[in-house]
C-alpha positions as a Markdown table, in Angstrom:
| # | Residue | x | y | z |
|---|---|---|---|---|
| 1 | Unk | 182.7 | 162.3 | -85.5 |
| 2 | Unk | 181.9 | 164.6 | -82.6 |
| 3 | Unk | 184.6 | 165.5 | -80.0 |
| 4 | Unk | 183.6 | 165.1 | -76.4 |
| 5 | Unk | 185.8 | 166.4 | -73.6 |
| 6 | Unk | 185.6 | 165.5 | -69.9 |
| 7 | Unk | 186.6 | 168.4 | -67.7 |
| 8 | Unk | 186.6 | 169.5 | -64.0 |
| 9 | Unk | 188.8 | 170.1 | -61.1 |
| 10 | Unk | 191.2 | 167.3 | -59.9 |
| 11 | Unk | 190.0 | 164.1 | -58.3 |
| 12 | Unk | 186.4 | 164.2 | -59.3 |
| 13 | Unk | 186.5 | 160.9 | -61.2 |
| 14 | Unk | 187.2 | 162.0 | -64.7 |
| 15 | Unk | 189.6 | 159.2 | -65.6 |
| 16 | Unk | 187.3 | 156.6 | -64.1 |
| 17 | Unk | 184.5 | 158.0 | -66.3 |
| 18 | Unk | 186.8 | 158.0 | -69.4 |
| 19 | Unk | 187.7 | 154.3 | -68.8 |
| 20 | Unk | 184.0 | 153.4 | -68.3 |
| 21 | Unk | 182.8 | 155.1 | -71.5 |
| 22 | Unk | 185.6 | 153.8 | -73.6 |
| 23 | Unk | 185.5 | 150.3 | -72.2 |
| 24 | Unk | 189.3 | 150.4 | -71.6 |
| 25 | Unk | 191.8 | 150.9 | -68.8 |
| 26 | Unk | 193.8 | 153.5 | -70.7 |
| 27 | Unk | 193.6 | 156.2 | -68.1 |
| 28 | Unk | 195.5 | 155.7 | -64.8 |
| 29 | Unk | 193.0 | 155.9 | -61.9 |
| 30 | Unk | 194.3 | 156.8 | -58.5 |
| 31 | Unk | 193.0 | 158.4 | -55.3 |
| 32 | Unk | 195.8 | 161.0 | -55.5 |
| 33 | Unk | 194.7 | 164.2 | -57.2 |
| 34 | Unk | 196.7 | 165.4 | -60.3 |
| 35 | Unk | 197.7 | 162.0 | -61.6 |
| 36 | Unk | 196.4 | 162.8 | -65.1 |
| 37 | Unk | 198.7 | 165.3 | -66.9 |
| 38 | Unk | 198.3 | 165.0 | -70.6 |
| 39 | Unk | 195.0 | 164.9 | -72.5 |
| 40 | Unk | 194.1 | 161.2 | -73.1 |
| 41 | Unk | 192.3 | 160.3 | -76.3 |
| 42 | Unk | 189.8 | 157.5 | -76.9 |
| 43 | Unk | 186.6 | 156.5 | -78.6 |
| 44 | Unk | 183.3 | 155.6 | -77.0 |
| 45 | Unk | 182.8 | 151.9 | -76.6 |
| 46 | Unk | 179.4 | 151.9 | -78.5 |
| 47 | Unk | 179.2 | 155.2 | -80.3 |
| 48 | Unk | 181.3 | 156.8 | -83.2 |
| 49 | Unk | 182.5 | 159.7 | -81.0 |
| 50 | Unk | 185.9 | 160.7 | -79.8 |
| 51 | Unk | 186.4 | 161.2 | -76.1 |
| 52 | Unk | 189.2 | 163.2 | -74.3 |
| 53 | Unk | 190.2 | 162.8 | -70.6 |
| 54 | Unk | 191.8 | 166.0 | -69.4 |
| 55 | Unk | 193.9 | 166.9 | -66.4 |
| 56 | Unk | 192.2 | 168.5 | -63.4 |
| 57 | Unk | 191.8 | 172.3 | -63.8 |
| 58 | Unk | 194.0 | 174.1 | -61.3 |
| 59 | Unk | 195.1 | 177.6 | -60.6 |
| 60 | Unk | 198.8 | 177.5 | -61.3 |
| 61 | Unk | 201.0 | 180.1 | -63.0 |
| 62 | Unk | 203.8 | 177.7 | -64.0 |
| 63 | Unk | 205.1 | 174.2 | -63.8 |
| 64 | Unk | 203.4 | 170.9 | -64.7 |
| 65 | Unk | 200.0 | 171.9 | -63.3 |
| 66 | Unk | 199.9 | 175.1 | -65.4 |
| 67 | Unk | 200.8 | 173.2 | -68.6 |
| 68 | Unk | 198.3 | 170.4 | -67.8 |
| 69 | Unk | 195.5 | 173.0 | -67.2 |
| 70 | Unk | 196.4 | 174.8 | -70.5 |
| 71 | Unk | 196.1 | 171.5 | -72.4 |
| 72 | Unk | 192.8 | 170.9 | -70.7 |
| 73 | Unk | 191.5 | 174.3 | -71.7 |
| 74 | Unk | 192.6 | 173.7 | -75.3 |
| 75 | Unk | 190.6 | 170.5 | -75.3 |
| 76 | Unk | 187.6 | 172.3 | -73.9 |
| 77 | Unk | 187.6 | 175.0 | -76.6 |
| 78 | Unk | 188.0 | 172.4 | -79.3 |
| 79 | Unk | 185.2 | 170.2 | -78.1 |
| 80 | Unk | 181.7 | 169.7 | -79.6 |
| 81 | Unk | 180.4 | 168.8 | -76.2 |
| 82 | Unk | 181.6 | 169.0 | -72.6 |
| 83 | Unk | 181.0 | 166.6 | -69.7 |
| 84 | Unk | 181.7 | 168.8 | -66.6 |
| 85 | Unk | 182.3 | 166.5 | -63.7 |
| 86 | Unk | 182.0 | 167.5 | -60.0 |
| 87 | Unk | 182.2 | 165.5 | -56.8 |
| 88 | Unk | 178.8 | 164.7 | -55.3 |
| 89 | Unk | 180.2 | 163.9 | -51.9 |
| 90 | Unk | 182.2 | 167.1 | -51.6 |
| 91 | Unk | 179.6 | 169.4 | -53.1 |
| 92 | Unk | 180.2 | 172.6 | -55.0 |
| 93 | Unk | 183.5 | 174.2 | -54.3 |
| 94 | Unk | 184.8 | 177.7 | -55.1 |
| 95 | Unk | 187.1 | 176.0 | -57.7 |
| 96 | Unk | 184.1 | 174.3 | -59.4 |
| 97 | Unk | 182.4 | 177.7 | -59.7 |
| 98 | Unk | 185.5 | 179.4 | -61.1 |
| 99 | Unk | 186.1 | 176.7 | -63.7 |
| 100 | Unk | 182.4 | 176.5 | -64.6 |
| 101 | Unk | 182.6 | 180.2 | -65.4 |
| 102 | Unk | 185.7 | 179.6 | -67.5 |
| 103 | Unk | 184.0 | 176.8 | -69.5 |
| 104 | Unk | 181.0 | 179.1 | -70.3 |
| 105 | Unk | 183.4 | 181.8 | -71.3 |
| 106 | Unk | 185.7 | 179.7 | -73.5 |
| 107 | Unk | 183.2 | 177.6 | -75.5 |
| 108 | Unk | 179.6 | 177.7 | -76.8 |
| 109 | Unk | 179.6 | 173.9 | -76.9 |
| 110 | Unk | 176.7 | 172.3 | -74.9 |
| 111 | Unk | 177.7 | 171.2 | -71.4 |
| 112 | Unk | 176.3 | 168.3 | -69.3 |
| 113 | Unk | 176.9 | 168.6 | -65.6 |
| 114 | Unk | 177.7 | 165.3 | -64.1 |
| 115 | Unk | 177.6 | 164.8 | -60.3 |
| 116 | Unk | 179.9 | 161.8 | -59.8 |
| 117 | Unk | 180.2 | 159.5 | -56.8 |
| 118 | Unk | 176.4 | 159.5 | -56.4 |
| 119 | Unk | 176.0 | 155.8 | -55.7 |
| 120 | Unk | 175.0 | 156.4 | -52.1 |
| 121 | Unk | 172.3 | 159.0 | -51.3 |
| 122 | Unk | 173.4 | 159.1 | -47.7 |
| 123 | Unk | 176.8 | 160.4 | -48.7 |
| 124 | Unk | 175.4 | 162.8 | -51.3 |
| 125 | Unk | 175.1 | 166.5 | -50.6 |
| 126 | Unk | 172.0 | 168.6 | -51.4 |
| 127 | Unk | 171.6 | 168.2 | -55.2 |
| 128 | Unk | 170.1 | 171.6 | -55.5 |
| 129 | Unk | 173.3 | 173.4 | -54.8 |
| 130 | Unk | 174.8 | 172.2 | -58.1 |
| 131 | Unk | 172.4 | 174.5 | -60.0 |
| 132 | Unk | 174.5 | 177.5 | -59.0 |
| 133 | Unk | 177.2 | 176.3 | -61.5 |
| 134 | Unk | 174.9 | 177.5 | -64.3 |
| 135 | Unk | 174.8 | 174.3 | -66.4 |
| 136 | Unk | 171.1 | 173.5 | -65.7 |
| 137 | Unk | 169.9 | 170.3 | -64.1 |
| 138 | Unk | 172.7 | 168.1 | -62.7 |
| 139 | Unk | 172.8 | 164.4 | -63.7 |
| 140 | Unk | 173.7 | 161.9 | -60.9 |
| 141 | Unk | 176.2 | 159.3 | -62.0 |
| 142 | Unk | 178.6 | 156.8 | -60.5 |
| 143 | Unk | 181.6 | 156.4 | -62.9 |
| 144 | Unk | 182.9 | 153.5 | -60.8 |
| 145 | Unk | 179.7 | 151.5 | -61.0 |
| 146 | Unk | 178.6 | 152.8 | -64.4 |
| 147 | Unk | 175.3 | 154.2 | -63.2 |
| 148 | Unk | 173.5 | 157.1 | -64.8 |
| 149 | Unk | 175.1 | 156.7 | -68.2 |
| 150 | Unk | 171.8 | 156.7 | -70.1 |
| 151 | Unk | 171.5 | 160.5 | -69.6 |
| 152 | Unk | 175.0 | 161.0 | -71.1 |
| 153 | Unk | 174.1 | 159.1 | -74.2 |
| 154 | Unk | 170.7 | 160.9 | -74.5 |
| 155 | Unk | 172.6 | 164.2 | -74.2 |
| 156 | Unk | 175.2 | 163.3 | -76.9 |
| 157 | Unk | 172.7 | 161.7 | -79.3 |
| 158 | Unk | 171.0 | 165.1 | -79.7 |
| 159 | Unk | 174.3 | 166.7 | -80.6 |
| 160 | Unk | 175.7 | 164.0 | -83.0 |
| 161 | Unk | 175.5 | 165.0 | -86.7 |
| 162 | Unk | 173.1 | 163.1 | -88.9 |
| 163 | Unk | 175.9 | 160.9 | -90.3 |
| 164 | Unk | 176.8 | 159.7 | -86.8 |
| 165 | Unk | 173.9 | 157.4 | -86.5 |
| 166 | Unk | 172.9 | 156.7 | -82.9 |
| 167 | Unk | 173.1 | 153.0 | -83.1 |
| 168 | Unk | 176.3 | 152.8 | -85.1 |
| 169 | Unk | 178.7 | 150.3 | -83.6 |
| 170 | Unk | 182.4 | 150.9 | -83.5 |
| 171 | Unk | 184.3 | 148.1 | -85.2 |
| 172 | Unk | 187.7 | 147.9 | -83.5 |
| 173 | Unk | 188.8 | 144.6 | -85.0 |
| 174 | Unk | 192.2 | 144.4 | -86.4 |
| 175 | Unk | 190.8 | 143.5 | -89.8 |
| 176 | Unk | 189.2 | 146.9 | -90.3 |
| 177 | Unk | 191.9 | 149.1 | -88.7 |
| 178 | Unk | 194.5 | 149.7 | -91.3 |
| 179 | Unk | 196.5 | 152.2 | -89.2 |
| 180 | Unk | 200.0 | 151.3 | -88.3 |
| 181 | Unk | 200.1 | 151.3 | -84.5 |
| 182 | Unk | 203.4 | 152.7 | -83.2 |
| 183 | Unk | 204.4 | 152.8 | -79.6 |
| 184 | Unk | 207.2 | 155.2 | -78.5 |
| 185 | Unk | 209.2 | 153.8 | -75.5 |
| 186 | Unk | 212.3 | 154.7 | -73.7 |
| 187 | Unk | 213.8 | 155.7 | -70.4 |
| 188 | Unk | 212.6 | 159.0 | -68.7 |
| 189 | Unk | 213.7 | 162.3 | -70.2 |
| 190 | Unk | 215.1 | 160.9 | -73.5 |
| 191 | Unk | 212.7 | 163.0 | -75.7 |
| 192 | Unk | 209.7 | 160.8 | -76.3 |
| 193 | Unk | 207.0 | 163.5 | -76.0 |
| 194 | Unk | 209.1 | 165.9 | -78.0 |
| 195 | Unk | 209.3 | 163.3 | -80.7 |
| 196 | Unk | 205.5 | 162.7 | -80.6 |
| 197 | Unk | 204.9 | 166.4 | -80.8 |
| 198 | Unk | 207.2 | 166.5 | -83.9 |
| 199 | Unk | 205.2 | 163.8 | -85.6 |
| 200 | Unk | 201.9 | 165.4 | -84.8 |
| 201 | Unk | 203.1 | 168.8 | -85.9 |
| 202 | Unk | 201.6 | 170.4 | -82.8 |
| 203 | Unk | 202.4 | 170.5 | -79.0 |
| 204 | Unk | 199.9 | 167.9 | -77.7 |
| 205 | Unk | 202.2 | 166.5 | -75.1 |
| 206 | Unk | 203.7 | 168.3 | -72.1 |
| 207 | Unk | 207.5 | 168.6 | -72.6 |
| 208 | Unk | 209.7 | 169.6 | -69.6 |
| 209 | Unk | 213.4 | 169.1 | -68.8 |
| 210 | Unk | 212.5 | 166.6 | -66.0 |
| 211 | Unk | 211.8 | 162.9 | -65.9 |
| 212 | Unk | 208.4 | 161.4 | -65.2 |
| 213 | Unk | 206.2 | 164.0 | -66.8 |
| 214 | Unk | 204.2 | 161.6 | -69.0 |
| 215 | Unk | 202.1 | 159.0 | -67.0 |
| 216 | Unk | 199.3 | 157.7 | -69.1 |
| 217 | Unk | 199.9 | 156.0 | -72.4 |
| 218 | Unk | 198.4 | 158.7 | -74.7 |
| 219 | Unk | 197.2 | 157.7 | -78.2 |
| 220 | Unk | 197.0 | 160.0 | -81.2 |
| 221 | Unk | 195.7 | 159.2 | -84.7 |
| 222 | Unk | 197.3 | 161.2 | -87.5 |
| 223 | Unk | 198.6 | 161.0 | -91.0 |
| 224 | Unk | 202.4 | 161.2 | -91.3 |
| 225 | Unk | 204.5 | 161.0 | -94.4 |
| 226 | Unk | 201.6 | 159.6 | -96.4 |
| 227 | Unk | 200.3 | 156.9 | -94.0 |
| 228 | Unk | 197.6 | 156.7 | -91.4 |
| 229 | Unk | 199.1 | 155.9 | -88.0 |
| 230 | Unk | 198.3 | 155.7 | -84.3 |
| 231 | Unk | 201.2 | 156.8 | -82.3 |
| 232 | Unk | 201.3 | 156.1 | -78.5 |
| 233 | Unk | 203.4 | 158.2 | -76.2 |
| 234 | Unk | 204.3 | 156.2 | -73.0 |
| 235 | Unk | 205.7 | 156.9 | -69.6 |
| 236 | Unk | 209.5 | 156.5 | -69.1 |
| 237 | Unk | 210.7 | 153.1 | -68.0 |
| 238 | Unk | 213.3 | 152.9 | -65.2 |
| 239 | Unk | 214.9 | 150.0 | -63.4 |
| 240 | Unk | 212.6 | 148.4 | -60.9 |
| 241 | Unk | 214.9 | 149.4 | -58.1 |
| 242 | Unk | 214.5 | 153.0 | -59.0 |
| 243 | Unk | 210.7 | 152.9 | -58.8 |
| 244 | Unk | 209.2 | 153.6 | -55.4 |
| 245 | Unk | 205.9 | 155.4 | -56.3 |
| 246 | Unk | 202.8 | 153.3 | -57.1 |
| 247 | Unk | 201.6 | 155.8 | -59.7 |
| 248 | Unk | 204.9 | 155.3 | -61.6 |
| 249 | Unk | 204.5 | 151.6 | -61.3 |
| 250 | Unk | 201.1 | 151.8 | -62.9 |
| 251 | Unk | 202.5 | 154.0 | -65.6 |
| 252 | Unk | 205.3 | 151.6 | -66.3 |
| 253 | Unk | 202.9 | 148.7 | -66.6 |
| 254 | Unk | 200.8 | 150.6 | -69.2 |
| 255 | Unk | 204.0 | 151.4 | -71.1 |
| 256 | Unk | 204.9 | 147.7 | -71.3 |
| 257 | Unk | 201.3 | 146.9 | -72.3 |
| 258 | Unk | 201.7 | 149.3 | -75.2 |
| 259 | Unk | 204.2 | 146.8 | -76.7 |
| 260 | Unk | 201.5 | 144.2 | -77.1 |
| 261 | Unk | 199.1 | 146.7 | -78.7 |
| 262 | Unk | 201.7 | 148.0 | -81.2 |
| 263 | Unk | 202.8 | 146.9 | -84.6 |
| 264 | Unk | 206.0 | 148.8 | -84.4 |
| 265 | Unk | 208.0 | 150.1 | -81.4 |
| 266 | Unk | 210.3 | 153.1 | -81.6 |
| 267 | Unk | 212.8 | 152.9 | -78.7 |
| 268 | Unk | 214.1 | 156.4 | -78.1 |
| 269 | Unk | 217.6 | 156.6 | -76.5 |
| 270 | Unk | 219.7 | 159.6 | -75.7 |
| 271 | Unk | 222.6 | 159.6 | -78.1 |
| 272 | Unk | 224.6 | 161.9 | -75.8 |
| 273 | Unk | 224.7 | 159.2 | -73.1 |
| 274 | Unk | 225.9 | 155.6 | -73.0 |
| 275 | Unk | 223.2 | 153.0 | -73.7 |
| 276 | Unk | 222.1 | 151.5 | -70.4 |
| 277 | Unk | 221.0 | 147.9 | -69.8 |
| 278 | Unk | 217.5 | 149.2 | -69.2 |
| 279 | Unk | 217.2 | 150.1 | -72.9 |
| 280 | Unk | 218.4 | 146.7 | -73.9 |
| 281 | Unk | 215.8 | 145.2 | -71.5 |
| 282 | Unk | 213.1 | 147.1 | -73.3 |
| 283 | Unk | 214.4 | 145.9 | -76.7 |
| 284 | Unk | 214.3 | 142.3 | -75.4 |
| 285 | Unk | 210.6 | 142.7 | -74.6 |
| 286 | Unk | 209.9 | 144.1 | -78.0 |
| 287 | Unk | 211.7 | 141.2 | -79.8 |
| 288 | Unk | 210.1 | 138.6 | -77.6 |
| 289 | Unk | 206.7 | 140.1 | -78.4 |
| 290 | Unk | 207.5 | 139.8 | -82.1 |
| 291 | Unk | 207.2 | 143.5 | -82.9 |
| 292 | Unk | 209.2 | 145.5 | -85.4 |
| 293 | Unk | 211.8 | 147.5 | -83.4 |
| 294 | Unk | 213.4 | 150.8 | -84.5 |
| 295 | Unk | 216.0 | 152.3 | -82.2 |
| 296 | Unk | 216.0 | 156.1 | -82.5 |
| 297 | Unk | 219.3 | 157.8 | -81.5 |
| 298 | Unk | 217.8 | 161.1 | -80.4 |
| 299 | Unk | 219.7 | 164.3 | -79.8 |
| 300 | Unk | 222.2 | 163.2 | -82.5 |
| 301 | Unk | 222.8 | 166.8 | -83.4 |
| 302 | Unk | 224.4 | 167.2 | -79.9 |
| 303 | Unk | 227.0 | 164.4 | -80.5 |
| 304 | Unk | 230.3 | 165.8 | -81.8 |
| 305 | Unk | 230.8 | 164.8 | -85.5 |
| 306 | Unk | 234.1 | 163.1 | -84.8 |
| 307 | Unk | 232.5 | 160.7 | -82.3 |
| 308 | Unk | 229.4 | 159.7 | -84.4 |
| 309 | Unk | 230.8 | 156.8 | -86.4 |
| 310 | Unk | 232.4 | 155.1 | -83.4 |
| 311 | Unk | 229.2 | 155.6 | -81.3 |
| 312 | Unk | 226.9 | 154.2 | -84.0 |
| 313 | Unk | 229.2 | 151.2 | -84.6 |
| 314 | Unk | 229.4 | 150.5 | -80.9 |
| 315 | Unk | 225.7 | 150.6 | -80.5 |
| 316 | Unk | 225.1 | 148.2 | -83.4 |
| 317 | Unk | 227.5 | 145.7 | -82.0 |
| 318 | Unk | 225.9 | 146.0 | -78.6 |
| 319 | Unk | 222.4 | 145.2 | -80.0 |
| 320 | Unk | 223.7 | 142.5 | -82.4 |
| 321 | Unk | 225.6 | 140.7 | -79.6 |
| 322 | Unk | 222.7 | 140.9 | -77.2 |
| 323 | Unk | 219.8 | 139.6 | -79.3 |
| 324 | Unk | 219.9 | 136.5 | -81.5 |
| 325 | Unk | 216.2 | 137.1 | -82.4 |
| 326 | Unk | 217.1 | 139.8 | -84.9 |
| 327 | Unk | 219.7 | 139.7 | -87.7 |
| 328 | Unk | 220.3 | 143.4 | -88.2 |
| 329 | Unk | 218.9 | 146.0 | -85.7 |
| 330 | Unk | 217.4 | 149.1 | -87.3 |
| 331 | Unk | 219.2 | 152.0 | -85.6 |
| 332 | Unk | 218.7 | 155.5 | -86.9 |
| 333 | Unk | 220.0 | 158.9 | -85.8 |
| 334 | Unk | 217.4 | 161.7 | -85.3 |
| 335 | Unk | 216.8 | 164.9 | -83.6 |
| 336 | Unk | 213.2 | 165.2 | -82.3 |
| 337 | Unk | 213.9 | 168.9 | -81.5 |
| 338 | Unk | 214.8 | 169.9 | -85.0 |
| 339 | Unk | 213.1 | 167.1 | -87.0 |
| 340 | Unk | 216.3 | 165.9 | -88.6 |
| 341 | Unk | 216.0 | 162.3 | -89.7 |
| 342 | Unk | 212.4 | 161.8 | -88.5 |
| 343 | Unk | 210.9 | 161.5 | -92.0 |
| 344 | Unk | 213.7 | 159.1 | -93.1 |
| 345 | Unk | 213.0 | 157.0 | -90.0 |
| 346 | Unk | 209.3 | 156.7 | -90.9 |
| 347 | Unk | 210.2 | 155.8 | -94.5 |
| 348 | Unk | 212.3 | 152.9 | -93.2 |
| 349 | Unk | 209.6 | 151.8 | -90.8 |
| 350 | Unk | 206.9 | 151.8 | -93.5 |
| 351 | Unk | 209.2 | 149.8 | -95.8 |
| 352 | Unk | 209.7 | 147.2 | -93.1 |
| 353 | Unk | 206.0 | 147.1 | -92.3 |
| 354 | Unk | 205.1 | 146.5 | -96.0 |
| 355 | Unk | 207.7 | 143.7 | -96.1 |
| 356 | Unk | 206.3 | 142.1 | -93.0 |
| 357 | Unk | 202.8 | 142.2 | -94.5 |
| 358 | Unk | 203.8 | 140.1 | -97.4 |
| 359 | Unk | 203.7 | 136.3 | -97.9 |
| 360 | Unk | 206.6 | 134.5 | -99.5 |
| 361 | Unk | 205.8 | 131.8 | -102.1 |
| 362 | Unk | 206.2 | 128.4 | -100.6 |
| 363 | Unk | 208.3 | 127.2 | -103.6 |
| 364 | Unk | 210.8 | 130.1 | -103.1 |
| 365 | Unk | 211.0 | 129.5 | -99.4 |
| 366 | Unk | 211.7 | 125.8 | -99.9 |
| 367 | Unk | 214.5 | 126.6 | -102.4 |
| 368 | Unk | 216.1 | 128.9 | -99.9 |
| 369 | Unk | 215.9 | 126.3 | -97.1 |
| 370 | Unk | 217.1 | 123.5 | -99.3 |
| 371 | Unk | 220.2 | 125.6 | -100.2 |
| 372 | Unk | 220.9 | 126.3 | -96.6 |
| 373 | Unk | 220.6 | 122.6 | -95.7 |
| 374 | Unk | 223.0 | 121.6 | -98.5 |
| 375 | Unk | 225.5 | 124.2 | -97.3 |
| 376 | Unk | 225.3 | 123.1 | -93.7 |
| 377 | Unk | 223.7 | 119.8 | -92.8 |
| 378 | Unk | 221.6 | 119.6 | -89.5 |
| 379 | Unk | 223.6 | 118.0 | -86.7 |
| 380 | Unk | 222.8 | 114.5 | -85.4 |
| 381 | Unk | 220.1 | 114.3 | -82.7 |
| 382 | Unk | 220.9 | 113.4 | -79.1 |
| 383 | Unk | 220.0 | 109.8 | -80.0 |
| 384 | Unk | 222.5 | 109.9 | -82.9 |
| 385 | Unk | 219.8 | 109.9 | -85.5 |
| 386 | Unk | 219.9 | 112.0 | -88.6 |
| 387 | Unk | 217.6 | 115.0 | -88.8 |
| 388 | Unk | 215.9 | 115.6 | -92.1 |
| 389 | Unk | 214.4 | 119.0 | -93.0 |
| 390 | Unk | 211.8 | 118.3 | -95.6 |
| 391 | Unk | 209.3 | 121.1 | -96.1 |
| 392 | Unk | 208.9 | 124.7 | -95.1 |
| 393 | Unk | 206.1 | 127.3 | -95.4 |
| 394 | Unk | 205.2 | 130.6 | -94.1 |
| 395 | Unk | 202.4 | 130.4 | -91.5 |
| 396 | Unk | 202.2 | 133.9 | -90.1 |
| 397 | Unk | 203.0 | 137.6 | -90.4 |
| 398 | Unk | 203.7 | 140.2 | -87.7 |
| 399 | Unk | 206.0 | 138.4 | -86.7 |
| 400 | Unk | 207.1 | 136.4 | -89.7 |
| 401 | Unk | 206.5 | 132.8 | -88.8 |
| 402 | Unk | 208.0 | 129.8 | -90.6 |
| 403 | Unk | 206.9 | 126.2 | -90.1 |
| 404 | Unk | 209.3 | 123.5 | -91.0 |
| 405 | Unk | 208.4 | 119.8 | -91.3 |
| 406 | Unk | 211.2 | 117.6 | -89.9 |
| 407 | Unk | 211.6 | 113.9 | -90.5 |
| 408 | Unk | 213.4 | 111.6 | -88.1 |
| 409 | Unk | 214.3 | 113.4 | -84.8 |
| 410 | Unk | 212.9 | 116.8 | -84.3 |
| 411 | Unk | 215.1 | 118.2 | -81.5 |
| 412 | Unk | 216.8 | 120.8 | -83.7 |
| 413 | Unk | 219.4 | 122.7 | -81.6 |
| 414 | Unk | 219.0 | 126.5 | -81.2 |
| 415 | Unk | 222.3 | 127.1 | -83.0 |
| 416 | Unk | 221.0 | 125.5 | -86.2 |
| 417 | Unk | 217.7 | 127.5 | -85.8 |
| 418 | Unk | 219.7 | 130.7 | -85.7 |
| 419 | Unk | 221.6 | 129.6 | -88.8 |
| 420 | Unk | 218.3 | 129.0 | -90.7 |
| 421 | Unk | 216.8 | 132.2 | -89.4 |
| 422 | Unk | 219.8 | 134.2 | -90.6 |
| 423 | Unk | 219.9 | 132.5 | -94.0 |
| 424 | Unk | 216.2 | 133.0 | -94.6 |
| 425 | Unk | 216.3 | 136.6 | -93.4 |
| 426 | Unk | 219.2 | 137.5 | -95.7 |
| 427 | Unk | 217.7 | 135.9 | -98.7 |
| 428 | Unk | 214.3 | 137.5 | -98.3 |
| 429 | Unk | 215.5 | 140.9 | -96.9 |
| 430 | Unk | 213.9 | 140.2 | -93.5 |
| 431 | Unk | 217.0 | 141.3 | -91.6 |
| 432 | Unk | 215.2 | 143.9 | -89.5 |
| 433 | Unk | 212.2 | 141.8 | -88.8 |
| 434 | Unk | 211.4 | 139.3 | -86.0 |
| 435 | Unk | 211.3 | 135.8 | -87.3 |
| 436 | Unk | 209.9 | 132.7 | -85.5 |
| 437 | Unk | 210.7 | 129.2 | -86.7 |
| 438 | Unk | 208.5 | 126.3 | -85.6 |
| 439 | Unk | 209.3 | 122.6 | -86.2 |
| 440 | Unk | 206.6 | 120.0 | -86.9 |
| 441 | Unk | 207.0 | 116.3 | -87.0 |
| 442 | Unk | 206.7 | 115.5 | -90.7 |
| 443 | Unk | 203.5 | 113.9 | -91.9 |
| 444 | Unk | 204.2 | 114.9 | -95.5 |
| 445 | Unk | 202.5 | 112.3 | -97.9 |
| 446 | Unk | 205.5 | 112.5 | -100.2 |
| 447 | Unk | 208.0 | 111.4 | -97.5 |
| 448 | Unk | 208.3 | 107.9 | -98.9 |
| 449 | Unk | 208.6 | 108.9 | -102.6 |
């Protein structure tokens, strides 16, 4: 798979191009320059090639801009092909010329010069001036309107290795993707990017002692502790009242969207601080979405040893009392900075994923439900009619879904559903998994026998 990097100065339309070529909305697009900070990773919509969206190249000696530029330069030097994007309305700038020289100096990979925002000839500057960048003939495109992309594919088709057939289609269906998709969520500045860098074994995400550094939801595929995974680093989530910037709003929406795209969510919390309601709110979204949740108590090495037992017990009580959807929350102590506890966390996560991928025999499930009913009979319905639980079977995984046939009245109260959920989870070792119970009016042919 060839690696293609999109590069250029800020606000030339790189993220818009990334979204258009990948067929996603993964990169945040905004008129404000410098929105992209980390290197965003994706795959071409209709080619077996990887694509990287980089931050705008800037002259900065320190701070976020310097770190973002260094990340972008690293992606350029590692690329098999470069798409160098300039603004067709602004024309060639001194910054374009400077960074064009840098690209030619840093890599021998072929470069395609893309003159973006070229949908209107009236607003386009003289095309000939772009030759001074030294990348040959410029290609006019409009990333927003998806115009001019044929030239991009023709350029890359010549570079792709023989085993990357031009017409190969990317199969992105869930059936073919066996990677466990893991989203890393949490409030700002709790150590999410440090944790992701620890898993990747390399500094791919910008880490600074300040909130709000990560904006895009950045995806990485890797092998960790024996499994192929996709790990998603997300922007920090704050209370709505604390969000006044529209870019932060977009970043937060993408973070929440990552929950639906994930199989497992790791909620990072700062063990040195009290757990806030915002963390519990994130956990509620995860449970409601039916995803496996692991709460990571980060910076555990900074908690005084004499306080650890009480802190862990208090947190477990806080989660248990807040959510009836889960029987036993999975709460593990780690240090993303030192790596302590990280491998153990993934071992536990893999165990739960394997359990949640299994199907319980219907006969065993019915024996469990029958025993639970004997021990505690269902209450009478609102119409004072007896409720009869007759037959149960597993109808889904991820989350675990149980369908129960009910004779007579079917308005089973939530308290009894929680009783059944707890009993089933305990018997099948599903305590850490989200479980959904559905009731169906019985049409069992054996009802009258």
